[in-house]
C-alpha positions as CSV (number, residue, x, y, z in Angstrom):
1,M,0.0,0.2,0.1
2,A,1.2,3.5,-0.9
3,H,2.6,5.8,2.1
4,I,0.6,8.8,2.5
5,N,2.0,11.6,4.6
6,L,-1.2,13.5,6.2
7,L,1.2,15.7,8.1
8,P,1.4,19.4,7.5
9,W,4.9,18.9,6.6
10,R,5.0,21.9,4.4
11,E,4.0,24.3,7.1
12,A,7.0,22.6,9.5
13,A,9.9,23.1,7.0
14,E,8.6,26.7,6.3
15,K,8.4,26.9,10.3
16,A,12.0,25.6,9.9
17,K,13.0,27.7,7.3
18,Q,11.8,30.9,9.3
19,R,13.7,29.4,12.5
20,D,16.8,29.0,10.4
21,F,16.4,32.4,8.9
22,F,15.8,34.2,12.2
23,T,18.8,32.5,13.7
24,Q,21.0,33.3,11.1
25,L,19.4,37.3,11.4
26,T,20.0,37.4,14.8
27,A,23.5,36.0,14.3
28,V,24.4,38.9,12.0
29,A,22.8,41.1,14.0
30,L,24.8,40.1,17.2
31,V,28.0,40.2,14.8
32,A,27.6,43.6,13.5
33,F,26.6,44.8,16.6
34,A,30.0,43.0,18.1
35,L,31.8,44.8,15.3
36,V,30.2,48.1,15.6
37,F,31.2,47.9,19.1
38,I,34.9,46.9,18.8
39,V,35.3,49.9,15.9
40,S,33.6,52.4,18.1
41,Q,35.8,51.1,21.6
42,F,39.1,51.2,18.9
43,Y,38.5,54.6,17.7
44,Q,37.0,55.9,21.6
45,T,40.5,54.7,22.5
46,R,42.2,56.7,20.2
47,I,40.4,60.0,21.0
48,D,40.9,59.3,24.4
49,G,44.6,58.8,23.8
50,Q,44.5,61.9,21.7
51,L,43.1,63.9,24.2
52,T,45.8,62.7,26.4
53,R,48.0,63.6,24.3
54,N,46.3,67.0,23.8
55,Q,46.0,67.8,27.3
56,Y,49.8,67.2,28.0
57,L,50.7,69.2,25.6
58,Q,48.8,71.9,26.7
59,S,50.4,71.6,30.3
60,E,54.0,71.8,28.8
61,I,52.5,75.0,26.7
62,A,51.5,76.1,29.9
63,I,55.2,75.6,31.4
64,L,56.7,77.2,28.4
65,D,54.5,80.1,28.5
66,G,55.7,80.7,32.0
67,R,59.2,80.4,31.2
68,I,58.7,82.6,28.2
69,A,57.2,85.4,30.6
70,H,60.0,84.7,33.0
71,I,62.6,85.3,30.2
72,K,60.7,88.4,29.3
73,T,61.2,89.8,32.7
74,L,64.9,89.1,32.7
75,N,65.3,90.8,29.2
76,E,63.3,93.7,30.6
77,K,65.6,93.6,33.8
78,K,68.7,93.1,31.4
79,S,67.8,96.1,29.2
80,E,67.3,98.2,32.4
81,L,70.8,97.0,33.8
82,Q,72.2,97.7,30.4
83,K,70.7,101.2,30.4
84,R,72.3,101.7,33.6
85,I,75.8,100.5,32.8
86,N,75.8,103.0,29.8
87,V,75.1,105.6,32.3
88,V,77.6,104.6,34.7
89,E,80.0,104.1,31.7
90,Q,79.1,107.8,30.2
91,L,79.6,109.2,33.7
92,Q,82.7,107.4,34.1
93,R,84.0,108.8,30.9
94,S,83.1,112.2,31.6
95,R,83.8,112.9,34.9
96,N,87.0,114.4,34.1
97,V,85.7,116.5,31.4
98,G,85.5,119.8,33.5
99,T,89.0,119.5,34.3
100,Q,89.9,118.7,30.7
101,V,87.8,121.7,29.4
102,L,89.4,124.2,31.9
103,D,92.9,122.6,31.3
104,E,92.2,123.0,27.4
105,I,91.0,126.6,27.6
106,A,93.8,127.7,29.3
107,K,96.0,126.3,26.6
108,I,94.0,127.9,24.0
109,I,93.2,131.1,24.9
110,P,95.9,133.7,23.6
111,T,96.9,136.9,25.3
112,G,94.4,139.7,24.9
113,I,91.4,137.5,25.4
114,Y,89.1,137.5,28.5
115,L,86.6,135.1,29.1
116,T,83.9,136.5,31.2
117,E,81.3,133.1,31.4
118,M,81.1,129.6,30.5
119,N,78.3,127.8,29.9
120,K,78.0,124.1,29.1
121,Q,74.9,122.4,27.7
122,G,75.1,118.5,26.8
123,N,78.6,118.7,24.8
124,T,78.4,122.3,23.5
125,L,80.6,124.8,25.3
126,E,79.3,128.3,25.5
127,L,82.4,131.2,25.8
128,I,81.4,134.9,26.1
129,G,84.3,137.3,26.7
130,K,86.1,140.2,25.8
131,S,88.7,140.7,22.9
132,E,91.3,143.0,22.2
133,S,91.4,142.4,18.6
134,N,89.8,140.2,16.1
135,N,93.1,138.5,15.2
136,H,93.4,137.4,18.7
137,L,90.0,135.6,18.3
138,A,91.1,134.3,14.8
139,N,94.2,132.8,16.5
140,M,91.8,131.3,19.2
141,I,89.6,129.7,16.3
142,R,92.6,127.8,15.2
143,A,93.7,126.8,18.3
144,I,90.4,125.4,19.0
145,E,90.6,123.5,15.2
146,R,93.9,122.1,16.4
147,S,92.7,120.8,19.9
148,D,91.9,117.1,20.9
149,L,89.1,118.1,23.0
150,F,87.3,120.9,20.9
151,T,85.7,121.1,17.7
152,D,83.2,123.2,15.2
153,A,83.9,126.7,16.8
154,E,81.3,129.1,16.0
155,L,81.8,132.6,16.6
156,E,78.1,133.8,17.0
157,S,78.8,137.7,17.5
158,I,81.4,140.5,18.2
159,T,80.3,143.8,19.4
160,S,81.7,146.7,20.6
161,D,80.2,149.2,23.0
162,D,81.0,152.8,22.3
163,A,80.2,153.5,26.5
164,E,83.0,151.5,27.4
165,S,86.8,151.2,26.6
166,K,87.1,151.2,22.8
167,L,89.8,148.8,22.8
168,L,87.8,145.5,24.0
169,S,85.0,144.1,22.3
170,D,82.3,141.5,23.3
171,F,82.3,138.1,21.6
172,K,80.3,135.0,21.7
173,M,81.5,131.6,20.5
174,R,80.1,127.9,20.7
175,V,82.7,125.0,20.8
176,R,81.8,121.3,20.6
177,I,83.5,119.0,23.2
178,K,84.2,116.0,21.0
179,G,85.8,112.6,22.2
180,I,85.0,112.4,26.0
181,V,81.3,112.9,26.0
182,N,80.6,112.0,22.3
183,T,82.0,108.2,22.6
184,S,78.6,106.9,23.8
185,A,76.6,108.0,21.3
186,Q,79.0,106.1,19.1
187,G,78.9,103.0,20.9
188,G,81.6,103.2,23.2
189,S,84.4,103.5,20.6
């Protein structure tokens, strides 16, 4: 006799296929979730590492900024000290200028010229006095130009008063002091 299966085998096969499909779908979903989780953990680890490096760099930059600020204050102090040193050097070079000026004036003033007033401003010396003749003034200007201490003699005025003695005329002259006071402006040479 023929064997006839009356059980609903097609429905059972369909259910078995569905069960296999959902099992495979669940397995693929779990694998995909695990893959996404692993990739996200990998990148999160890299991000955390980069953030740690960034934080380290920021702390080192802050330390270096502090050092730079300290260096700037040291440079400012250095420039202030250099200015003070320059002033002291200038004073050191020009401490005997008064004595040297008076000594040189005594050497260059010829007989017949009398100084009544001397004013010094910076490295300019203003000489005011009386002269017996213009030749004496010319000799004095030539002596100034030959001098190691003075230069640029400039005669500003020669006047003669009729009320006073006709033998003496008033003069006003400017002379520049060279070498001693000016060396600081030339860089200490």
